[in-house]
C-alpha positions in Angstrom: 48.8 -5.6 12.3 47.0 -9.0 12.8 43.3 -9.0 12.5 41.5 -10.6 15.4 39.0 -13.3 14.3 36.2 -13.9 16.7 34.4 -17.2 17.0 30.7 -16.5 16.6 28.3 -16.8 19.5 26.3 -19.9 18.8 22.6 -20.4 19.6 21.5 -24.0 20.0 18.3 -23.3 21.8 16.2 -20.4 23.2 18.0 -20.6 26.5 21.2 -19.7 24.7 19.5 -16.7 23.2 18.3 -15.6 26.6 21.8 -15.8 28.0 23.4 -14.0 25.1 20.8 -11.2 25.3 21.5 -10.9 29.0 25.3 -10.7 28.4 24.7 -8.0 25.7 22.6 -5.9 28.0 25.3 -6.2 30.7 28.0 -5.1 28.2 29.8 -8.5 28.7 30.4 -9.2 25.0 33.4 -8.0 23.0 31.8 -8.8 19.6 28.5 -9.5 18.1 29.0 -12.3 15.6 26.1 -14.7 15.7 25.4 -18.2 14.4 22.2 -20.2 14.8 22.3 -23.9 15.1 19.8 -26.7 15.9 16.7 -24.7 16.8 13.6 -26.8 17.0 11.1 -26.4 14.2 7.7 -24.7 15.0 4.8 -27.0 14.6 1.0 -26.7 15.0 -1.3 -29.7 14.9 -5.0 -29.5 14.6 -7.8 -32.1 15.0 -11.3 -32.0 13.8 -13.6 -32.8 10.9 -12.5 -29.8 8.8 -8.8 -30.9 9.1 -8.5 -34.0 6.9 -6.9 -33.6 3.5 -7.9 -29.9 3.5 -6.5 -26.6 4.6 -9.1 -24.0 5.5 -8.8 -20.4 4.2 -8.7 -19.2 7.9 -5.5 -21.3 8.7 -4.0 -20.0 5.4 -4.7 -16.4 6.6 -3.2 -17.1 9.9 0.2 -18.0 8.3 -0.1 -15.1 5.9 -0.4 -12.8 8.9 2.6 -14.5 10.5 4.6 -13.8 7.3 3.6 -10.2 7.3 4.6 -9.8 11.0 8.0 -11.3 10.2 8.4 -8.9 7.3 7.5 -5.9 9.5 9.8 -7.1 12.3 12.7 -7.4 9.9 11.9 -3.9 8.5 12.0 -2.5 12.0 15.5 -4.0 12.5 16.9 -3.1 9.1 15.2 0.2 8.4 13.9 1.3 11.8 10.3 1.3 10.5 7.9 -1.6 10.6 6.7 -1.1 7.0 6.7 -3.9 4.4 6.9 -1.2 1.8 10.6 -0.7 2.9 11.5 -4.3 1.8 12.8 -5.1 -1.6 11.5 -8.0 -3.6 14.7 -9.9 -2.9 14.3 -9.4 0.9 10.7 -10.6 0.7 11.7 -13.6 -1.3 14.5 -14.6 1.1 12.3 -14.2 4.2 9.3 -16.0 2.6 8.0 -18.7 4.9 8.0 -22.3 3.8 5.2 -24.1 5.7 5.4 -27.8 5.4 2.2 -29.7 5.6 2.4 -33.0 7.5 -0.1 -35.7 8.8 -2.4 -35.3 5.8 -3.1 -31.7 6.4 -3.7 -31.6 10.1 -0.2 -30.6 10.9 2.1 -27.7 9.9 5.8 -27.3 10.4 8.1 -24.2 9.9 11.8 -24.4 9.9 12.6 -21.5 12.3 16.3 -22.0 12.2 16.4 -21.6 8.5 14.4 -18.4 8.7 16.7 -16.8 11.2 19.7 -17.9 9.3 18.3 -16.0 6.2 17.5 -13.0 8.4 21.1 -12.8 9.6 22.3 -13.1 6.0 20.3 -10.0 5.1 21.8 -8.2 8.0 25.4 -8.8 7.2 27.3 -5.6 7.9 24.9 -4.5 10.6 25.6 -7.3 13.1 28.6 -5.5 14.5 26.2 -3.2 16.3 25.1 -4.1 19.8 21.7 -2.4 19.1 21.1 -4.7 16.1 22.3 -7.7 18.1 19.7 -7.0 20.8 17.0 -6.6 18.2 17.9 -9.9 16.5 18.1 -11.9 19.7 14.8 -10.4 20.9 13.2 -11.4 17.5 14.5 -14.9 17.9 12.9 -15.1 21.4 9.7 -13.7 20.2 9.2 -15.9 17.1 11.4 -18.9 17.8 9.2 -21.2 20.0 6.0 -21.7 21.8 6.9 -18.9 24.2 5.4 -16.2 21.9 2.2 -18.1 21.7 2.1 -18.8 25.4 2.8 -15.2 26.3 -0.1 -14.1 24.1 -2.5 -16.6 25.5 -1.6 -15.8 29.1 -2.2 -12.1 28.4 -5.5 -12.9 26.7 -6.6 -15.1 29.5 -6.2 -12.3 32.0 -8.1 -9.9 29.7 -11.0 -12.3 29.0 -11.3 -13.5 32.7 -11.7 -9.9 33.7 -14.2 -9.2 30.9 -16.3 -12.3 31.6 -16.5 -11.5 35.3 -18.4 -8.3 34.4 -21.1 -10.3 32.5 -24.6 -10.5 33.9 -25.5 -14.0 32.6 -24.3 -16.2 35.4 -24.7 -19.6 33.7 -22.9 -18.5 30.6 -20.3 -16.7 32.6 -19.4 -19.8 34.6 -19.1 -22.0 31.4 -16.9 -19.5 29.7 -14.7 -18.9 32.8 -14.2 -22.6 32.9 -13.2 -22.8 29.2 -10.6 -20.1 29.6 -9.3 -21.2 33.0 -8.4 -24.6 31.5 -5.4 -22.9 29.8 -2.2 -23.6 31.9 0.6 -21.0 32.3 3.9 -22.3 31.1 5.6 -19.0 30.7 9.1 -18.3 32.0 9.6 -15.1 34.0 13.3 -14.8 33.0 12.4 -14.5 29.3 9.8 -11.8 30.1 12.2 -9.9 32.2 15.1 -10.0 29.8 12.8 -8.8 26.9 11.5 -6.0 29.2 15.1 -5.0 29.8 15.9 -5.2 26.1 12.9 -2.9 25.3 14.3 -0.3 27.7 17.7 -0.3 25.8 16.1 -0.7 22.3 12.5 0.6 22.2 12.0 -1.1 18.8 11.7 -4.4 20.7 8.3 -3.2 21.8 7.2 -3.0 18.1 8.6 -6.4 17.3 6.8 -7.8 20.4 3.5 -6.4 19.3 4.0 -7.8 15.8 4.7 -11.3 17.3 1.6 -11.0 19.6 -0.7 -10.0 16.7 0.7 -12.9 14.7 -0.2 -15.3 17.5 -3.6 -13.8 17.7 -4.3 -14.4 14.1 -2.8 -17.9 13.9 -4.7 -19.1 17.0 -7.9 -17.5 15.8 -7.4 -19.2 12.5 -7.6 -22.6 14.2 -10.7 -22.0 16.4 -12.8 -24.4 14.2 -10.5 -27.4 15.4 -11.4 -29.7 18.2 -7.9 -29.3 19.6 -4.8 -27.2 18.9 -1.3 -28.4 19.7 1.7 -26.1 19.4 5.3 -27.4 19.4 4.7 -31.1 20.2 2.5 -30.5 23.2 4.2 -27.5 24.8 0.8 -25.7 24.4 -2.5 -27.4 24.1 -6.0 -25.9 24.0 -9.4 -26.6 22.6 -10.9 -24.8 19.7 -13.6 -23.4 22.0 -10.8 -21.9 24.2 -9.1 -20.4 21.1 -12.4 -18.8 20.1 -13.0 -17.4 23.5 -9.5 -16.0 24.0 -9.4 -14.4 20.5 -12.6 -12.4 21.0 -10.7 -9.5 22.3 -8.1 -8.0 20.0 -4.6 -7.9 21.6 -3.9 -4.4 20.3 -5.8 -1.2 19.8 -5.2 2.1 18.3 -4.4 4.5 21.1 -4.4 8.4 21.2 -0.9 9.7 21.4 1.1 12.9 21.1 4.2 12.9 18.9 5.4 16.5 19.5 9.0 17.1 18.4 11.4 18.6 15.8 10.4 17.9 12.3 11.3 18.6 8.7 8.3 19.6 6.5 8.7 17.3 3.5 5.9 18.6 1.4 2.6 20.3 1.7 -0.5 19.3 -0.4 -2.8 22.3 -0.6 -5.1 20.8 -3.2 -7.9 20.9 -0.7 -8.0 24.5 0.7 -9.9 23.5 3.8 -7.7 20.6 4.8 -4.0 20.6 3.9 -2.1 17.2 3.9 1.4 17.7 5.2 4.2 15.0 5.2 6.6 15.6 8.1 9.8 13.7 9.0 10.8 13.4 12.7 14.5 14.6 13.3 15.3 11.9 15.8 13.6 8.8 14.4 13.5 9.8 10.7 10.0 8.4 10.6 7.7 10.1 8.2 4.0 10.8 9.1 1.2 12.2 6.9 -0.5 14.8 9.1 -3.7 16.9 8.4 -3.8 20.6 9.0 -7.3 22.1 9.0 -7.5 25.8 8.2 -9.7 26.6 11.1 -7.4 25.0 13.8 -4.4 27.2 13.4 -3.9 30.9 12.9 -2.0 32.3 9.9 1.2 32.7 11.9 1.4 28.9 12.4 0.6 28.3 8.7 3.4 30.7 7.7 5.9 28.9 10.0 5.1 25.5 8.4 5.2 26.9 4.8 8.6 28.6 5.5 10.0 25.4 7.0 9.0 23.6 3.8 10.5 26.2 1.5 13.7 26.6 3.5 13.9 22.9 4.5 14.5 24.1 8.1 13.5 22.4 11.3 10.3 23.3 13.0 8.8 22.3 16.3 5.3 20.7 15.8 2.7 19.6 18.4 1.0 16.6 16.8 -1.8 14.4 18.0 -2.3 10.9 16.3 -3.5 7.4 16.8 -0.7 4.8 17.3 -0.5 1.0 16.9 2.8 -0.9 16.7 4.8 2.2 16.0 2.6 3.2 13.1 0.6 6.4 13.1 -2.7 7.4 11.6 -5.1 10.3 11.7 -2.3 12.7 12.7 -3.1 16.3 13.1 -0.9 19.3 13.6 -2.2 21.5 16.4 0.6 24.0 16.8 3.9 25.1 15.1 6.9 27.0 16.5 10.1 28.2 14.9 13.3 26.9 16.1 15.9 29.6 16.7 
């Protein structure tokens, strides 16, 4: 039997990534081998008194936050959980960003193609999956060019315009509205639409998108002391004042959610009799959550069900409320437990 060798799908630019993602979503591909070639470098150029032969701590923090967002996005693809703790030292070393300082220190470059080549190398063996293919292409689109920063800025512009419109100080309002309104919209509806479709098929795209958005927030906020900020050779330009105004509102907030479902009870910490800490693992997602169980919130029957599920390592249906951000949960609390027959 002759083994069929497929030529890899090649990405030379972000339009190629959009087209491949569209084909994958339409089930038009017979294999998922991928090769990245000739992607433009990411660049950011700053002007101002603080940006001559110096790199400010805020700008360094912006790139550190970008690094952590990439780590978490990779963890979401590889381990289905956006946690840096999932990554080995080798994985972190491979994905470590190399930011090149140019033009004295007012300009910064990042070799995006090299980054994605390394990411693909770490995913060898998983790229036969359509699901992973969709996640990787979405990640390339979300981190691979000015689009991610533009999408963030467009969203923030809408939020800030709405917030400023409610302010009572008319003179200050007009000045701030003018500052924000100067930002032009260069987004492409096709990229937005294809990423929205990808998120319907692979919900993890939403988490990766949030990570990219938060990284943009931090990077743009880090440069607000500059007179002007230029991304990717002029594809996006804004003033430091506009950056400061646009980043006043955080792009993400913890929201109250319910994560009811079937769980394994991994362990119960009863060291505090009034408030038990219970680690639970969702059957479908395999995500572990540390939940609180207060003695006065459940009757003894519910407590017995949870204890028996731990001892017998059997499934239990739990009603759980929590706060969620980017697929991460905190302040989880079990409010009801039911046996599964």
